[in-house]
C-alpha positions in Angstrom: 8.2 216.8 -66.8 5.1 216.5 -64.6 4.5 212.8 -63.9 0.7 212.9 -63.6 -0.1 214.3 -67.1 2.9 213.5 -69.2 2.7 217.0 -70.6 6.2 218.5 -70.6 5.0 222.1 -70.1 2.1 222.4 -67.5 -1.1 224.2 -68.6 -0.5 227.0 -66.2 2.7 227.9 -68.1 0.8 228.4 -71.3 -1.0 231.8 -71.7 -2.6 234.0 -74.2 -1.0 236.9 -72.4 2.4 238.5 -73.0 3.7 237.5 -69.5 3.1 234.9 -66.8 2.3 236.5 -63.4 5.0 236.1 -60.8 7.6 234.9 -63.5 10.4 236.6 -65.3 10.9 235.9 -68.9 14.6 234.9 -69.1 14.9 233.8 -72.7 12.9 234.0 -75.9 13.1 231.0 -78.2 10.8 232.4 -80.9 7.6 231.1 -82.4 6.6 227.5 -82.0 3.6 225.8 -83.7 1.7 222.6 -84.0 -0.4 221.8 -87.1 -2.8 219.0 -87.9 -5.2 218.6 -90.8 -8.6 216.8 -90.4 -11.5 215.9 -92.5 -14.9 214.4 -91.9 -16.2 211.4 -93.8 -19.0 211.8 -96.4 -21.9 210.6 -94.3 -21.0 212.8 -91.4 -20.8 215.8 -93.7 -24.2 215.0 -95.0 -25.7 214.8 -91.6 -23.9 218.1 -90.5 -25.4 219.8 -93.6 -28.9 218.6 -92.5 -28.3 219.9 -89.0 -27.0 223.2 -90.2 -30.2 223.8 -92.2 -32.5 223.0 -89.2 -30.4 224.3 -86.4 -28.8 222.6 -83.4 -25.4 221.5 -82.2 -23.3 219.5 -84.7 -21.7 217.1 -82.3 -19.5 215.3 -84.8 -17.8 218.6 -85.8 -17.5 219.7 -82.2 -15.7 216.4 -81.4 -13.5 216.8 -84.5 -12.5 220.3 -83.6 -11.7 219.4 -80.0 -9.6 216.5 -81.0 -7.7 218.5 -83.6 -7.0 221.4 -81.3 -5.8 219.0 -78.6 -3.5 217.4 -81.1 -2.1 220.7 -82.3 -1.7 221.8 -78.6 0.3 218.7 -77.8 2.5 219.3 -80.9 3.3 222.9 -80.0 4.0 222.0 -76.3 6.4 219.3 -77.4 8.1 221.6 -79.9 8.6 224.3 -77.2 9.9 221.7 -74.7 12.3 220.2 -77.2 14.0 223.6 -77.8 14.4 224.2 -74.1 11.4 226.3 -73.2 9.3 225.8 -70.0 6.5 228.2 -71.0 4.6 229.6 -73.9 3.3 233.1 -74.1 1.0 234.8 -76.7 -0.6 231.3 -77.3 -3.3 231.2 -80.0 -5.3 228.7 -82.1 -6.2 229.2 -85.7 -8.0 227.1 -88.3 -8.3 227.3 -92.1 -10.5 225.5 -94.5 -8.2 224.0 -97.1 -10.8 222.4 -99.4 -14.4 221.4 -98.8 -14.4 219.1 -95.7 -10.7 219.4 -94.9 -9.5 221.9 -92.3 -6.0 222.8 -90.9 -5.9 223.4 -87.2 -2.9 225.3 -85.8 -1.7 226.2 -82.3 1.1 228.7 -82.0 2.8 231.0 -79.5 6.2 232.2 -78.3 8.4 229.7 -76.5 10.2 231.2 -73.5 12.2 230.3 -70.5 10.4 231.6 -67.4 11.8 231.8 -63.9 9.8 232.2 -60.6 10.2 235.7 -59.1 9.6 234.4 -55.5 
């Protein structure tokens, strides 16, 4: 585990591609995922609706999405690490509106054991 970040799988070992350059994929552990659900409070939704009508960045929602994706990312990394992986390929994010004001954020990919070719 890298001591500086506390993240068990370094960011350079997570990719949206189907391979990691200069690494062999030795084992495939299957799909891993991290899910979180978030909502905004009533006042923030009202302000966001106002901003949406008149244009502009909706900072509260940007912050909400960034935090939720970071949480989902951490969960999927931990899940992969716990089953023995040291990398994730085909990594993706997804989000789904569950009900008005409540959104599911998911991170997922294929957990693998990768070995340096060098």
